[in-house]
SERO-4910 file (N, C-alpha, C, O; in steps of 0.05 Angstrom, whole numbers):
BEGIN
 pado doro    nc1    nc2    nc3   cac1   cac2   cac3    cc1    cc2    cc3    oc1    oc2    oc3
  Met    A   5326   -713   1809   5308   -703   1788   5325   -697   1763   5346   -684   1765
  Glu    A   5316   -706   1740   5330   -702   1715   5325   -673   1706   5307   -660   1714
  Asp    A   5343   -664   1687   5341   -637   1677   5314   -632   1663   5303   -610   1666
  Ser    A   5305   -652   1648   5279   -648   1634   5256   -645   1653   5237   -631   1648
  Asp    A   5257   -659   1676   5237   -657   1697   5237   -629   1709   5217   -617   1715
  Lys    A   5261   -618   1714   5264   -591   1725   5253   -571   1706   5240   -551   1714
  Glu    A   5259   -575   1680   5249   -556   1660   5219   -555   1659   5207   -534   1658
  Leu    A   5206   -579   1660   5177   -580   1661   5165   -567   1686   5144   -555   1685
  Glu    A   5179   -571   1708   5170   -560   1733   5169   -530   1733   5152   -517   1745
  Asn    A   5188   -517   1718   5190   -488   1717   5172   -476   1696   5168   -451   1696
  Lys    A   5161   -491   1678   5144   -480   1657   5116   -473   1669   5106   -488   1686
  Pro    A   5105   -452   1660   5078   -445   1669   5057   -464   1659   5061   -476   1637
  Lys    A   5036   -468   1674   5014   -485   1664   5002   -473   1639   5003   -449   1635
  Leu    A   4991   -490   1622   4980   -480   1597   4952   -467   1601   4942   -454   1583
  Tyr    A   4941   -471   1625   4913   -461   1629   4911   -448   1657   4928   -452   1674
  Ile    A   4890   -432   1660   4882   -421   1685   4854   -432   1691   4836   -430   1674
  Asp    A   4850   -443   1714   4824   -453   1723   4811   -431   1739   4818   -426   1762
  Val    A   4791   -417   1726   4778   -394   1739   4755   -405   1755   4736   -416   1745
  Gln    A   4757   -400   1781   4736   -408   1800   4715   -386   1801   4721   -363   1805
  Leu    A   4690   -393   1796   4668   -374   1796   4653   -374   1823   4655   -394   1838
  Ser    A   4638   -354   1828   4625   -350   1854   4604   -372   1860   4598   -377   1883
  Asn    A   4593   -384   1839   4572   -404   1844   4583   -433   1846   4568   -452   1845
  Gly    A   4609   -435   1848   4622   -461   1851   4630   -473   1824   4644   -494   1824
  Ala    A   4622   -461   1802   4630   -471   1776   4658   -461   1770   4669   -444   1784
  Ser    A   4670   -472   1749   4696   -463   1740   4697   -464   1710   4682   -478   1697
  Met    A   4715   -448   1699   4719   -447   1670   4749   -446   1665   4764   -433   1680
  Leu    A   4758   -459   1644   4786   -459   1637   4791   -437   1615   4775   -434   1597
  Ile    A   4813   -423   1619   4822   -404   1598   4852   -409   1593   4866   -419   1611
  Pro    A   4861   -401   1569   4890   -404   1564   4906   -386   1583   4898   -364   1589
  Asn    A   4929   -396   1591   4947   -381   1608   4966   -365   1590   4983   -377   1577
  Pro    A   4965   -338   1590   4983   -323   1573   5012   -327   1580   5029   -322   1564
  Ala    A   5018   -334   1605   5045   -339   1613   5058   -362   1598   5082   -365   1596
  Ser    A   5041   -380   1587   5051   -403   1573   5057   -397   1544   5069   -414   1530
  Tyr    A   5050   -374   1534   5054   -368   1506   5083   -367   1498   5090   -372   1475
  Phe    A   5100   -359   1516   5129   -358   1510   5140   -385   1501   5157   -387   1484
  Asp    A   5129   -406   1513   5137   -434   1506   5119   -447   1486   5121   -471   1481
  Gly    A   5101   -431   1474   5083   -442   1453   5054   -441   1461   5038   -430   1445
  Gly    A   5046   -450   1484   5018   -450   1492   5001   -470   1476   5011   -484   1459
  Val    A   4976   -471   1483   4958   -490   1472   4953   -485   1442   4953   -503   1426
  Glu    A   4950   -460   1435   4944   -453   1406   4968   -463   1389   4963   -475   1368
  Trp    A   4992   -458   1397   5015   -466   1382   5016   -497   1380   5021   -508   1358
  Gln    A   5010   -510   1402   5010   -540   1402   4989   -550   1382   4994   -570   1368
  Leu    A   4966   -538   1382   4945   -547   1363   4953   -543   1334   4947   -559   1317
  Arg    A   4966   -520   1328   4973   -514   1301   4998   -529   1291   4999   -540   1269
  Tyr    A   5019   -529   1308   5045   -538   1298   5057   -561   1313   5075   -575   1303
  Gly    A   5047   -566   1338   5059   -586   1355   5043   -612   1354   5033   -620   1334
  Asn    A   5041   -624   1377   5026   -649   1380   4999   -642   1393   4997   -640   1417
  Ala    A   4979   -640   1376   4952   -633   1385   4941   -654   1404   4924   -648   1421
  Glu    A   4950   -678   1401   4940   -700   1418   4945   -694   1448   4929   -702   1465
  Asn    A   4968   -681   1453   4975   -675   1481   4957   -654   1494   4955   -654   1519
  Val    A   4944   -638   1479   4928   -616   1490   4898   -617   1482   4883   -598   1486
  Arg    A   4890   -640   1471   4863   -642   1460   4841   -638   1482   4821   -624   1476
  Tyr    A   4845   -648   1505   4824   -645   1526   4823   -617   1537   4802   -606   1543
  Met    A   4846   -604   1538   4847   -577   1547   4834   -558   1527   4819   -541   1534
  Ala    A   4840   -563   1501   4828   -547   1480   4797   -551   1480   4782   -532   1476
  Ala    A   4788   -575   1484   4760   -581   1486   4747   -566   1509   4724   -556   1507
  Ala    A   4761   -564   1532   4751   -550   1555   4749   -520   1549   4730   -507   1558
  Phe    A   4769   -509   1535   4768   -480   1527   4743   -475   1510   4728   -456   1514
  Ile    A   4739   -492   1490   4716   -489   1472   4690   -492   1488   4671   -477   1483
  Ser    A   4689   -511   1506   4665   -514   1522   4659   -490   1539   4636   -481   1541
  Ser    A   4679   -478   1552   4676   -454   1568   4666   -431   1550   4647   -417   1558
  Tyr    A   4678   -428   1527   4670   -406   1509   4641   -410   1499   4625   -392   1499
  Asp    A   4634   -435   1492   4608   -441   1482   4587   -435   1503   4565   -424   1498
  Tyr    A   4593   -443   1528   4574   -439   1550   4570   -409   1555   4548   -400   1562
  Leu    A   4591   -394   1553   4590   -365   1556   4571   -352   1536   4557   -333   1542
  Leu    A   4571   -363   1512   4554   -352   1490   4526   -364   1489   4508   -354   1475
  Ser    A   4521   -385   1504   4496   -399   1503   4473   -385   1516   4477   -365   1531
  Asp    A   4449   -395   1512   4425   -385   1525   4421   -399   1552   4400   -395   1565
  Asn    A   4440   -415   1561   4437   -430   1586   4441   -412   1610   4433   -419   1633
  Ile    A   4454   -389   1606   4458   -370   1628   4448   -342   1618   4447   -337   1595
  Ser    A   4442   -325   1638   4433   -298   1631   4457   -281   1622   4480   -288   1626
  Leu    A   4450   -258   1610   4471   -240   1602   4486   -230   1626   4510   -225   1625
  Lys    A   4472   -226   1648   4485   -217   1673   4505   -237   1683   4527   -230   1691
  Glu    A   4497   -263   1682   4516   -285   1691   4539   -287   1671   4562   -291   1680
  Ala    A   4534   -285   1645   4555   -286   1625   4575   -264   1629   4599   -268   1628
  Thr    A   4565   -240   1635   4583   -217   1640   4599   -221   1665   4623   -215   1665
  Ser    A   4586   -231   1686   4601   -237   1711   4623   -257   1706   4645   -254   1717
  Arg    A   4618   -277   1691   4638   -298   1685   4661   -286   1668   4684   -292   1673
  Leu    A   4654   -269   1649   4674   -257   1632   4692   -238   1648   4716   -238   1644
  Val    A   4680   -223   1667   4696   -206   1685   4715   -223   1701   4738   -216   1704
  Ala    A   4706   -245   1712   4723   -263   1728   4746   -274   1711   4768   -277   1720
  Met    A   4740   -282   1686   4760   -293   1668   4781   -272   1661   4805   -278   1661
  Arg    A   4772   -248   1656   4791   -226   1650   4809   -219   1674   4832   -214   1670
  Lys    A   4797   -219   1697   4812   -214   1722   4834   -235   1726   4856   -228   1732
  Ala    A   4826   -260   1722   4846   -282   1726   4868   -280   1705   4892   -284   1712
  Arg    A   4862   -273   1681   4882   -269   1660   4900   -246   1667   4925   -248   1664
  Arg    A   4889   -224   1675   4904   -200   1683   4923   -206   1706   4947   -199   1706
  Asn    A   4913   -221   1726   4930   -228   1749   4952   -247   1741   4974   -246   1751
  Ser    A   4946   -265   1722   4967   -283   1712   4989   -268   1697   5012   -274   1701
  Asn    A   4981   -248   1682   5001   -232   1668   5019   -218   1687   5043   -216   1683
  Arg    A   5008   -207   1708   5024   -193   1728   5043   -212   1742   5066   -205   1747
  Ala    A   5034   -236   1749   5051   -256   1762   5073   -264   1743   5096   -267   1752
  Ser    A   5068   -268   1718   5089   -276   1699   5109   -254   1694   5132   -259   1689
  Asp    A   5099   -228   1695   5118   -206   1692   5138   -205   1715   5161   -200   1710
  Ile    A   5129   -211   1739   5146   -211   1762   5166   -234   1760   5190   -230   1765
  Val    A   5157   -257   1752   5175   -281   1749   5195   -276   1727   5219   -282   1730
  Asn    A   5187   -265   1704   5204   -261   1681   5224   -238   1684   5243   -236   1668
  Lys    A   5222   -221   1705   5241   -200   1709   5267   -210   1721   5287   -196   1719
  Asp    A   5267   -233   1733   5291   -244   1745   5312   -252   1725   5334   -262   1732
***
């Protein structure tokens, strides 16, 4: 394995796939990836072409959360799940980054 492959293997994923109770899923940015730039940085300063589908998925998740396609109760449930996944990701990255 080349050094560049090892480096990519150790980088956190740019997204978290949040699995919801009804079998649906939503993508959110992975805060652990911010140290290396993350999706927002890639869109602003890097190569947006590499993250365009991921960015579109983030927007789609956000738009659906705000839409009238789901009830306020369902939107709140999804938001709680997304926040929990993000919080758990932060804790995991804190443990990894302490080494």
